[in-house]
C-alpha positions as a Markdown table, in Angstrom:
| # | Residue | x | y | z |
|---|---|---|---|---|
| 1 | Met | 73.1 | 148.3 | 163.4 |
| 2 | Ala | 75.9 | 148.0 | 161.1 |
| 3 | Thr | 76.2 | 150.5 | 158.3 |
| 4 | Arg | 78.1 | 149.7 | 155.1 |
| 5 | Lys | 81.0 | 152.4 | 154.1 |
| 6 | Lys | 81.0 | 153.3 | 150.6 |
| 7 | Ser | 84.3 | 152.8 | 148.9 |
| 8 | Gly | 86.0 | 155.8 | 147.2 |
| 9 | Ala | 86.8 | 153.9 | 144.2 |
| 10 | Lys | 84.5 | 154.3 | 141.4 |
| 11 | Gln | 83.2 | 150.9 | 140.0 |
| 12 | Lys | 83.3 | 150.3 | 136.2 |
| 13 | Pro | 80.0 | 149.7 | 134.6 |
| 14 | Ala | 79.3 | 146.0 | 133.9 |
| 15 | Ala | 80.1 | 145.0 | 130.3 |
| 16 | Lys | 77.3 | 143.5 | 128.3 |
| 17 | Thr | 78.0 | 139.9 | 128.0 |
| 18 | Ser | 75.4 | 139.0 | 125.3 |
| 19 | Gly | 74.1 | 136.0 | 127.5 |
| 20 | Lys | 77.4 | 134.6 | 128.2 |
| 21 | Thr | 78.9 | 134.6 | 131.5 |
| 22 | Arg | 82.4 | 135.5 | 132.6 |
| 23 | Ala | 83.5 | 131.9 | 133.1 |
| 24 | Ala | 82.3 | 131.0 | 129.8 |
| 25 | Lys | 84.2 | 133.8 | 128.1 |
| 26 | Leu | 87.4 | 132.7 | 129.9 |
| 27 | Ala | 86.9 | 129.0 | 128.8 |
| 28 | Lys | 89.0 | 127.6 | 126.0 |
| 29 | Pro | 87.3 | 127.9 | 122.7 |
| 30 | Ala | 85.5 | 124.6 | 121.6 |
| 31 | Val | 87.4 | 122.3 | 119.3 |
| 32 | Pro | 85.6 | 121.8 | 116.1 |
| 33 | Lys | 84.0 | 118.7 | 115.6 |
| 34 | Arg | 85.6 | 116.1 | 113.4 |
| 35 | Lys | 83.9 | 114.6 | 110.3 |
| 36 | Glu | 83.4 | 110.8 | 110.4 |
| 37 | Pro | 85.1 | 108.9 | 109.8 |
| 38 | Ser | 88.1 | 110.8 | 111.6 |
| 39 | Ala | 90.7 | 108.7 | 110.0 |
| 40 | Leu | 91.2 | 106.5 | 106.9 |
| 41 | His | 89.9 | 103.0 | 107.6 |
| 42 | Leu | 91.2 | 100.3 | 105.4 |
| 43 | Arg | 90.5 | 96.5 | 105.1 |
| 44 | Thr | 93.2 | 95.7 | 102.6 |
| 45 | Phe | 96.0 | 97.4 | 100.7 |
| 46 | Thr | 97.0 | 95.8 | 97.4 |
| 47 | Pro | 100.3 | 97.0 | 95.9 |
| 48 | Gly | 100.4 | 97.0 | 92.0 |
| 49 | Leu | 103.9 | 96.8 | 90.6 |
| 50 | Thr | 104.6 | 97.6 | 87.0 |
| 51 | Val | 107.4 | 95.3 | 85.5 |
| 52 | Asn | 109.5 | 95.0 | 82.6 |
| 53 | Asp | 108.6 | 91.4 | 81.7 |
| 54 | Ile | 105.3 | 90.3 | 83.1 |
| 55 | Ala | 105.8 | 86.7 | 82.4 |
| 56 | Arg | 109.2 | 86.5 | 83.9 |
| 57 | Ser | 107.9 | 88.6 | 86.9 |
| 58 | Val | 104.9 | 86.1 | 87.3 |
| 59 | Ala | 107.1 | 83.1 | 87.2 |
| 60 | Trp | 109.6 | 84.5 | 89.9 |
| 61 | Tyr | 106.5 | 85.6 | 92.5 |
| 62 | Arg | 105.1 | 82.2 | 91.6 |
| 63 | Asp | 107.8 | 79.6 | 91.3 |
| 64 | Val | 110.4 | 81.4 | 93.9 |
| 65 | Leu | 108.3 | 83.0 | 96.5 |
| 66 | Gly | 105.3 | 80.5 | 96.2 |
| 67 | Phe | 102.5 | 83.1 | 95.3 |
| 68 | Ile | 99.6 | 81.7 | 93.6 |
| 69 | Val | 98.1 | 83.2 | 90.2 |
| 70 | Ala | 94.6 | 84.0 | 91.0 |
| 71 | Asp | 93.9 | 85.9 | 87.8 |
| 72 | Glu | 95.5 | 86.9 | 84.4 |
| 73 | Trp | 94.5 | 89.8 | 82.3 |
| 74 | Arg | 95.2 | 89.5 | 78.8 |
| 75 | Asp | 94.6 | 91.6 | 75.7 |
| 76 | Lys | 94.2 | 89.8 | 72.1 |
| 77 | Gly | 96.0 | 86.9 | 74.1 |
| 78 | Val | 99.0 | 88.6 | 75.3 |
| 79 | Leu | 99.4 | 88.7 | 79.2 |
| 80 | Arg | 99.3 | 92.3 | 80.5 |
| 81 | Gly | 98.8 | 91.7 | 84.0 |
| 82 | Ala | 98.2 | 89.3 | 86.8 |
| 83 | Glu | 96.8 | 89.1 | 90.4 |
| 84 | Leu | 98.7 | 87.0 | 92.6 |
| 85 | Lys | 97.7 | 85.8 | 96.3 |
| 86 | Ala | 100.0 | 84.7 | 99.1 |
| 87 | Gly | 97.8 | 83.9 | 102.0 |
| 88 | Thr | 95.3 | 87.1 | 102.5 |
| 89 | Val | 97.7 | 89.2 | 101.0 |
| 90 | Thr | 97.1 | 90.2 | 97.0 |
| 91 | Leu | 99.9 | 91.7 | 94.5 |
| 92 | Phe | 98.9 | 93.2 | 91.2 |
| 93 | Leu | 101.8 | 92.9 | 88.4 |
| 94 | Gly | 101.3 | 95.0 | 85.4 |
| 95 | Gln | 103.4 | 95.0 | 82.0 |
| 96 | Asp | 105.0 | 98.3 | 81.5 |
| 97 | Asp | 103.7 | 100.0 | 78.5 |
| 98 | Trp | 107.0 | 102.0 | 78.2 |
| 99 | Lys | 105.4 | 105.3 | 77.8 |
| 100 | Lys | 107.8 | 106.5 | 80.5 |
| 101 | Gly | 110.9 | 105.0 | 78.6 |
| 102 | Thr | 112.6 | 101.9 | 78.6 |
| 103 | Ser | 115.3 | 102.5 | 81.1 |
| 104 | Arg | 113.6 | 103.8 | 84.0 |
| 105 | Ser | 114.3 | 102.5 | 87.3 |
| 106 | Lys | 111.4 | 100.5 | 88.8 |
| 107 | Gly | 112.3 | 99.7 | 92.3 |
| 108 | Ala | 114.5 | 102.3 | 93.5 |
| 109 | Gly | 113.6 | 103.5 | 97.0 |
| 110 | Phe | 110.7 | 101.2 | 97.3 |
| 111 | Arg | 110.4 | 98.2 | 99.7 |
| 112 | Leu | 107.7 | 95.8 | 100.3 |
| 113 | Tyr | 107.6 | 94.5 | 104.1 |
| 114 | Cys | 106.0 | 91.3 | 104.5 |
| 115 | Thr | 105.2 | 89.5 | 107.7 |
| 116 | Thr | 104.6 | 85.7 | 108.1 |
| 117 | Ala | 103.9 | 83.3 | 110.8 |
| 118 | Gln | 106.1 | 80.9 | 109.0 |
| 119 | Asp | 109.8 | 80.3 | 110.1 |
| 120 | Val | 111.9 | 82.6 | 108.2 |
| 121 | Asp | 115.0 | 80.5 | 108.4 |
| 122 | Arg | 113.2 | 77.4 | 106.5 |
| 123 | Leu | 111.5 | 80.0 | 104.3 |
| 124 | Ala | 114.7 | 81.6 | 103.3 |
| 125 | Ala | 116.3 | 78.1 | 102.5 |
| 126 | Leu | 113.1 | 77.3 | 100.4 |
| 127 | Val | 113.4 | 80.4 | 98.5 |
| 128 | Lys | 117.0 | 79.9 | 97.7 |
| 129 | Ser | 116.2 | 76.2 | 96.9 |
| 130 | Arg | 114.0 | 77.5 | 94.0 |
| 131 | Gly | 116.8 | 79.8 | 92.6 |
| 132 | Gly | 115.7 | 82.9 | 94.6 |
| 133 | Val | 118.8 | 85.1 | 95.8 |
| 134 | Leu | 119.0 | 86.9 | 99.3 |
| 135 | Ala | 119.8 | 90.5 | 99.4 |
| 136 | His | 120.4 | 89.4 | 103.1 |
| 137 | Glu | 120.6 | 86.1 | 104.9 |
| 138 | Pro | 118.1 | 85.6 | 107.9 |
| 139 | Gln | 119.0 | 87.9 | 110.9 |
| 140 | Thr | 117.6 | 89.1 | 114.0 |
| 141 | Gln | 116.9 | 92.8 | 114.0 |
| 142 | Pro | 118.1 | 94.9 | 116.9 |
| 143 | Trp | 114.1 | 95.2 | 117.9 |
| 144 | Gly | 113.8 | 91.4 | 118.1 |
| 145 | Glu | 112.2 | 90.3 | 114.7 |
| 146 | Arg | 114.0 | 88.0 | 112.5 |
| 147 | Asp | 113.8 | 88.8 | 108.6 |
| 148 | Phe | 115.7 | 88.2 | 105.6 |
| 149 | Gly | 115.8 | 90.5 | 102.2 |
| 150 | Leu | 115.6 | 89.8 | 98.5 |
| 151 | Val | 115.0 | 91.8 | 95.3 |
| 152 | Asp | 112.6 | 90.6 | 92.5 |
| 153 | Pro | 113.7 | 90.8 | 88.7 |
| 154 | Asp | 112.8 | 94.5 | 88.5 |
| 155 | Gly | 114.5 | 95.8 | 91.5 |
| 156 | Phe | 111.5 | 95.8 | 94.0 |
| 157 | Asn | 113.1 | 95.2 | 97.7 |
| 158 | Ile | 111.4 | 92.8 | 99.8 |
| 159 | Thr | 111.7 | 92.2 | 103.4 |
| 160 | Ile | 110.2 | 89.1 | 104.9 |
| 161 | Thr | 109.7 | 89.2 | 108.6 |
| 162 | Gly | 108.8 | 86.2 | 111.0 |
| 163 | Gly | 105.9 | 86.4 | 113.2 |
């Protein structure tokens, strides 16, 4: 009958595991569960622009770009703001109250990117025929999209891309 030889090395006493196995101790720590919703989920995004002359801006967006005036906000008969629509997109315009000064720049560092299924060359020609001035003529970008640019009366930059 075979006998077991005793090893000369002393064995360390087993560490207390408080119920956890060695594999569980070596496993990566659990990732905390995210709160729901895990990210922002929007259905619409509506920019609101503060403008110097609300009547002029409403006319420009309506008559030059082709927006429809969906609503106007008046205070004692004076136009203070408007809701404009173009397809499924909404844009709010509000009259500046001048509390931050009369000479502040409105559109510096800001651009509205718009996408349409319309032919951008025809749309650009239509905008120009209505008195609009293009910041850049229709051009095909290196990534393949065709767009043109313009600037509204308050200096807000707009790029319209064809789909």
